[in-house]
C-alpha positions as CSV (number, residue, x, y, z in Angstrom):
1,M,-149.3,67.1,135.4
2,N,-150.8,70.5,134.5
3,S,-154.0,70.7,132.5
4,I,-154.1,72.0,128.9
5,Y,-156.8,74.4,130.2
6,D,-154.3,76.1,132.6
7,Y,-152.6,78.0,129.7
8,S,-153.3,81.2,127.9
9,L,-152.9,81.2,124.1
10,D,-149.5,83.1,124.4
11,E,-148.3,80.5,127.0
12,L,-149.2,77.6,124.7
13,K,-147.4,79.4,121.8
14,G,-144.3,79.3,123.9
15,L,-144.7,75.6,124.8
16,L,-145.7,74.1,121.4
17,K,-143.5,74.1,118.4
18,P,-144.2,75.4,115.8
19,S,-146.2,78.0,117.7
20,F,-149.1,78.1,115.2
21,R,-150.1,74.7,116.6
22,A,-151.3,76.5,119.8
23,K,-154.1,78.2,117.9
24,Q,-155.2,74.9,116.4
25,V,-155.2,73.3,119.8
26,Y,-157.2,76.3,121.2
27,N,-159.7,75.9,118.3
28,W,-160.3,72.2,119.2
29,L,-160.6,73.0,122.9
30,Y,-162.8,76.1,122.8
31,K,-164.7,76.0,119.5
32,K,-165.2,72.2,119.1
33,Y,-165.1,71.3,122.8
34,V,-163.2,68.1,122.2
35,S,-162.3,66.0,125.2
36,N,-159.7,63.8,123.6
37,Y,-156.5,64.7,121.9
38,D,-157.1,62.0,119.2
39,E,-160.0,64.1,118.0
40,M,-157.6,66.9,117.0
41,K,-157.4,65.7,113.4
42,N,-155.1,68.4,112.0
43,L,-152.3,67.8,114.5
44,P,-149.3,65.5,113.8
45,K,-149.1,62.3,115.8
46,E,-145.8,63.4,117.5
47,L,-147.6,66.5,118.9
48,I,-150.6,64.5,120.0
49,D,-148.3,62.1,121.8
50,D,-146.5,65.1,123.4
51,L,-149.8,66.6,124.5
52,K,-151.0,63.3,126.0
53,S,-147.8,62.9,128.0
54,N,-147.6,66.5,129.4
55,Y,-151.0,68.1,129.5
56,E,-154.1,66.6,131.1
57,I,-157.3,67.2,129.2
58,N,-160.0,65.4,131.3
59,I,-160.0,67.2,134.6
60,L,-163.7,67.4,135.4
61,E,-166.5,64.8,135.1
62,I,-170.2,65.5,135.3
63,V,-171.4,63.2,138.0
64,K,-174.9,64.6,138.4
65,K,-177.2,67.2,137.0
66,E,-180.7,68.4,137.8
67,K,-182.9,70.2,135.4
68,S,-185.5,72.6,136.5
69,S,-188.9,73.2,134.8
70,D,-187.6,76.8,134.1
71,G,-184.7,75.4,132.0
72,S,-182.0,75.9,134.6
73,I,-179.5,73.0,135.1
74,K,-177.4,72.4,138.2
75,Y,-174.2,70.5,137.6
76,L,-172.1,68.5,140.1
77,F,-168.6,68.0,138.8
78,R,-166.0,65.6,140.2
79,L,-162.4,66.7,140.1
80,N,-159.5,64.3,139.6
81,D,-158.9,64.2,143.4
82,N,-162.5,63.1,143.9
83,H,-163.7,66.4,145.4
84,T,-166.8,67.9,143.9
85,I,-167.9,71.4,142.9
86,E,-171.0,72.9,141.4
87,A,-172.0,75.1,138.5
88,V,-175.4,76.3,137.3
89,L,-176.6,77.0,133.7
90,L,-179.4,79.6,133.9
91,L,-181.7,80.0,130.9
92,M,-182.4,83.8,131.1
93,K,-184.4,84.1,128.0
94,K,-186.0,81.3,125.9
95,K,-185.5,81.0,122.1
96,I,-188.2,82.7,120.0
97,V,-189.1,80.8,116.8
98,N,-191.1,82.2,114.0
99,E,-194.0,80.4,112.3
100,D,-191.7,79.4,109.4
101,G,-189.3,77.8,111.8
102,S,-186.6,80.5,111.6
103,I,-185.1,81.8,114.8
104,E,-186.1,85.4,115.7
105,K,-184.1,85.5,118.9
106,G,-181.8,82.9,120.4
107,E,-181.6,81.8,124.0
108,K,-179.7,83.9,126.6
109,Y,-177.6,82.0,129.1
110,T,-175.8,82.9,132.3
111,V,-173.5,80.4,134.0
112,C,-172.5,80.6,137.6
113,I,-169.2,78.9,138.2
114,S,-167.2,77.9,141.3
115,T,-163.6,79.0,142.2
116,Q,-162.9,76.9,145.2
117,V,-163.7,73.5,146.8
118,G,-165.6,74.8,149.8
119,C,-165.1,78.3,151.1
120,K,-163.3,80.1,153.9
121,V,-165.8,82.9,154.4
122,G,-168.3,80.9,156.5
123,C,-171.5,82.7,155.7
124,S,-174.2,81.5,158.1
125,F,-176.9,81.3,155.4
126,C,-174.7,79.3,153.0
127,L,-174.7,75.5,152.6
128,T,-171.2,75.5,151.0
129,A,-169.8,76.9,154.3
130,K,-170.8,73.7,156.1
131,G,-168.0,71.7,154.5
132,G,-165.3,74.2,155.3
133,F,-162.5,75.2,152.9
134,V,-160.6,72.4,151.1
135,R,-158.6,74.0,148.3
136,N,-158.5,76.6,145.5
137,L,-159.5,75.5,142.0
138,T,-156.8,75.6,139.3
139,V,-157.2,77.8,136.3
140,G,-158.1,74.8,134.2
141,E,-160.8,73.6,136.7
142,I,-162.4,77.0,136.5
143,I,-162.2,77.2,132.7
144,N,-163.4,73.6,132.1
145,Q,-166.7,74.2,133.9
146,I,-167.8,76.5,131.0
147,V,-166.4,74.2,128.3
148,Q,-168.3,71.2,129.7
149,I,-171.5,73.1,130.1
150,K,-171.3,74.4,126.5
151,R,-170.5,70.9,125.2
152,D,-173.3,69.2,127.3
153,N,-175.9,71.7,126.0
154,D,-174.6,71.9,122.4
155,I,-174.2,75.7,122.8
156,A,-172.6,76.9,119.5
157,E,-169.1,78.3,119.7
158,N,-170.3,81.8,118.5
159,K,-173.2,81.8,121.1
160,S,-172.2,84.3,123.8
161,L,-173.1,83.8,127.4
162,N,-172.6,85.6,130.7
163,I,-170.3,84.2,133.4
164,V,-170.8,85.0,137.0
165,F,-168.0,83.9,139.4
166,M,-170.5,83.2,142.3
167,G,-170.7,79.5,142.7
168,M,-168.8,77.7,145.5
169,G,-166.0,79.7,147.0
170,E,-164.9,83.3,147.3
171,P,-163.3,84.3,143.9
172,L,-161.0,87.0,145.4
173,D,-159.6,84.3,147.8
174,N,-158.3,82.5,144.7
175,Y,-157.2,85.8,143.2
176,D,-154.4,84.9,140.7
177,N,-156.3,81.9,139.3
178,F,-159.5,83.9,139.0
179,V,-157.8,86.8,137.2
180,K,-156.1,84.5,134.8
181,S,-159.4,82.7,134.1
182,V,-161.0,86.0,133.2
183,K,-158.3,86.6,130.6
184,I,-158.5,83.1,129.2
185,F,-162.3,83.3,128.9
186,S,-162.0,86.5,126.8
187,E,-159.3,85.1,124.4
188,L,-160.8,85.8,120.9
189,D,-159.3,82.5,119.6
190,G,-160.8,80.7,122.5
191,L,-164.2,81.0,124.1
192,A,-164.3,84.8,123.3
193,I,-166.5,85.8,126.2
194,S,-166.2,89.5,126.5
195,R,-165.0,90.8,129.9
196,R,-168.0,93.0,130.0
197,R,-170.0,89.7,130.2
198,Q,-168.0,88.5,133.2
199,T,-169.1,89.4,136.7
200,V,-167.2,88.7,139.9
201,S,-169.4,88.3,143.0
202,T,-167.5,88.8,146.2
203,S,-168.4,88.8,149.9
204,G,-166.3,91.9,150.2
205,I,-162.6,91.5,150.7
206,S,-162.0,95.2,150.5
207,T,-158.2,95.1,150.0
208,K,-158.7,92.6,147.0
209,I,-161.5,94.8,145.6
210,E,-159.0,97.6,145.4
211,K,-156.3,95.4,143.9
212,L,-158.8,94.2,141.3
213,G,-159.8,97.7,140.5
214,N,-156.1,98.6,139.8
215,E,-156.0,95.7,137.3
216,D,-158.8,97.4,135.4
217,L,-159.9,94.2,133.7
218,G,-163.1,95.6,132.5
219,I,-165.3,93.1,134.3
220,Q,-168.4,93.8,136.3
221,L,-168.5,93.9,140.1
222,A,-171.1,92.4,142.4
223,I,-171.0,92.8,146.1
224,S,-172.7,90.3,148.4
225,L,-173.8,92.9,150.9
226,H,-176.9,91.3,152.6
227,A,-177.1,93.7,155.5
228,V,-177.0,97.4,156.3
229,D,-175.3,97.3,159.7
230,D,-172.1,95.6,160.9
231,D,-173.9,93.6,163.6
232,L,-176.2,91.7,161.3
233,R,-173.6,91.5,158.5
234,T,-171.1,89.9,161.0
235,E,-173.8,87.4,162.0
236,L,-174.4,86.5,158.3
237,I,-170.8,86.9,157.1
238,P,-168.2,86.5,159.9
239,M,-165.5,87.9,157.6
240,N,-167.2,91.3,158.1
241,K,-165.1,91.6,161.3
242,A,-162.0,92.0,159.1
243,Y,-163.7,93.8,156.2
244,N,-166.6,95.9,157.5
245,I,-169.2,97.6,155.5
246,K,-167.4,101.0,155.4
247,S,-164.2,99.4,154.1
248,I,-166.2,97.7,151.3
249,I,-168.1,100.8,150.3
250,D,-164.8,102.8,150.3
251,A,-163.2,100.2,148.0
252,V,-166.2,100.1,145.7
253,K,-166.1,103.9,145.3
254,K,-162.6,103.6,143.8
255,F,-163.5,100.7,141.5
256,P,-163.5,101.6,137.7
257,V,-167.0,101.1,136.4
258,D,-167.9,100.9,132.7
259,T,-169.9,104.1,131.9
260,R,-172.8,101.9,130.7
261,K,-172.8,99.7,133.8
262,K,-173.4,99.8,137.5
263,V,-172.0,98.0,140.6
264,M,-174.4,95.3,141.6
265,F,-175.2,95.0,145.3
266,E,-176.6,91.5,146.0
267,Y,-179.0,91.7,149.0
268,L,-180.2,88.3,150.3
269,V,-183.5,89.0,151.9
270,I,-184.2,86.9,155.0
271,K,-187.6,87.0,156.8
272,D,-187.6,89.2,159.9
273,K,-183.8,89.9,159.6
274,N,-183.4,92.5,156.9
275,D,-186.7,92.8,155.0
276,D,-188.1,95.9,156.6
277,I,-188.3,99.5,155.3
278,A,-185.9,100.7,158.0
279,S,-183.3,98.5,156.3
280,A,-184.2,99.9,152.9
281,K,-183.6,103.4,154.2
282,K,-180.2,102.5,155.6
283,L,-179.3,100.8,152.3
284,L,-180.2,104.0,150.4
285,Q,-177.8,106.0,152.6
286,L,-175.0,103.5,152.3
287,L,-175.1,103.5,148.5
288,D,-175.3,107.3,148.2
289,G,-172.7,108.4,145.6
290,I,-172.2,105.0,144.0
291,K,-173.5,104.1,140.6
292,A,-175.4,101.2,142.0
293,K,-178.0,98.6,141.2
294,V,-179.6,96.5,144.0
295,N,-180.6,92.9,143.3
296,L,-182.9,91.6,146.0
297,I,-182.6,87.8,146.4
298,Y,-185.1,85.5,148.1
299,F,-183.4,83.3,150.7
300,N,-183.6,79.7,149.4
301,P,-184.3,77.5,152.5
302,Y,-182.4,74.2,152.8
303,P,-182.7,71.5,155.4
304,G,-181.3,72.5,158.8
305,T,-181.3,76.3,158.4
306,S,-183.2,78.5,160.8
307,Y,-183.5,81.3,158.3
308,Q,-186.8,81.7,156.4
309,R,-187.8,82.9,152.9
310,P,-189.3,86.4,153.0
311,Q,-192.9,87.2,152.0
312,R,-193.3,88.4,148.5
313,D,-195.2,91.5,149.7
314,D,-192.3,92.6,151.8
315,M,-189.9,92.1,148.9
316,I,-192.1,94.3,146.7
317,K,-192.4,97.0,149.4
318,F,-188.6,97.0,149.8
319,Q,-188.1,97.3,146.1
320,E,-190.7,100.0,145.6
321,Y,-189.2,102.1,148.3
322,L,-185.7,102.1,146.7
323,I,-187.1,102.8,143.3
324,S,-189.2,105.7,144.6
325,K,-185.9,107.2,145.8
326,G,-184.2,106.8,142.5
327,L,-182.2,103.6,143.2
328,L,-182.4,100.9,140.5
329,C,-183.6,97.8,142.2
330,T,-184.7,94.4,140.8
331,I,-186.0,91.2,142.5
332,R,-184.2,88.2,141.3
333,E,-186.9,85.7,140.5
334,S,-185.6,82.5,142.0
335,K,-184.7,79.9,139.4
336,G,-184.4,76.2,140.0
337,L,-186.6,76.1,143.1
338,D,-187.7,72.6,142.1
339,I,-184.0,71.4,142.1
340,S,-181.1,71.8,144.4
341,A,-180.7,75.5,143.6
342,A,-178.8,76.9,146.6
343,C,-175.0,76.7,146.4
344,G,-173.8,73.5,147.9
345,Q,-177.2,71.8,147.9
346,L,-176.5,69.3,145.2
347,K,-173.0,68.5,146.6
348,E,-174.6,68.0,150.1
349,K,-177.3,65.6,148.7
350,E,-174.7,63.6,146.8
351,S,-172.4,63.2,149.8
352,N,-175.3,62.2,152.0
353,G,-176.4,59.6,149.4
354,S,-179.8,61.2,148.7
355,S,-181.3,60.7,145.3
């Protein structure tokens, strides 16, 4: 049985009669976050019975969550086949409340969501890779992560948030379901999350980057680069043998970028691997001619890894060198260091029976 979350509004209009009922269902799902058809009070009983018989509504269950002192929350969801996936709610900016109790500025959230159970890419620094690839997530399973997180945190329907497809899995490996999810997220009668607020983070399947560029969805692109030469990148991301750095850079140069935006290059900094100024110089050369922003990320150690977290001084030197040459560069301050923040960590703990 398919999930109700698998369908766009137009598809539901074709399935439900009369078609205006589709908009009512969308309102209950995406504005009220209901998890039971019986809560859809303005629908006739026959339609509710039809929905119950044909369209699953409960497809994810929150089985564990860890809350960080910085406000980040890591979720472990169980799917109906008992596999588990992760998502993270990041509190980017806290609410500002005036002395009279009125809200001057609301919170700002980013949610990192998964697109696969496991991953085929096999990055040597990633815990998700240890479990191998199991299957792609359905459209509904991708969509429902956001619905559940908004419901769990009582985030108002008109409260916008940013979505990053960078949890477990490679989004471009689940291409069709990922693209459809982008479109459903942006439905004005649904979650109404602008495509400009959606970012896909890819390990660099260059042929799919080109394909995505041709779709011209209006989403943001982030490339998990992590290295400036093919030898190191192949050690970190074995898939680099098939899609090397040059092929990725060539594909990015063709990608349509919003005039107000830049292509993000994620650069995971690992002590004594890629944290020196020589690497910064090579990175500058690689990105020449691209409207780019570099995001330096501290490697988050986890049990069993041989890689180490870089020194803060080295991160700052790397950043300052790029900025001095005119390349926008930020250091992502690690969130959730006091919880299972790295992708796959909470899943690993749960499967090993750790508390």
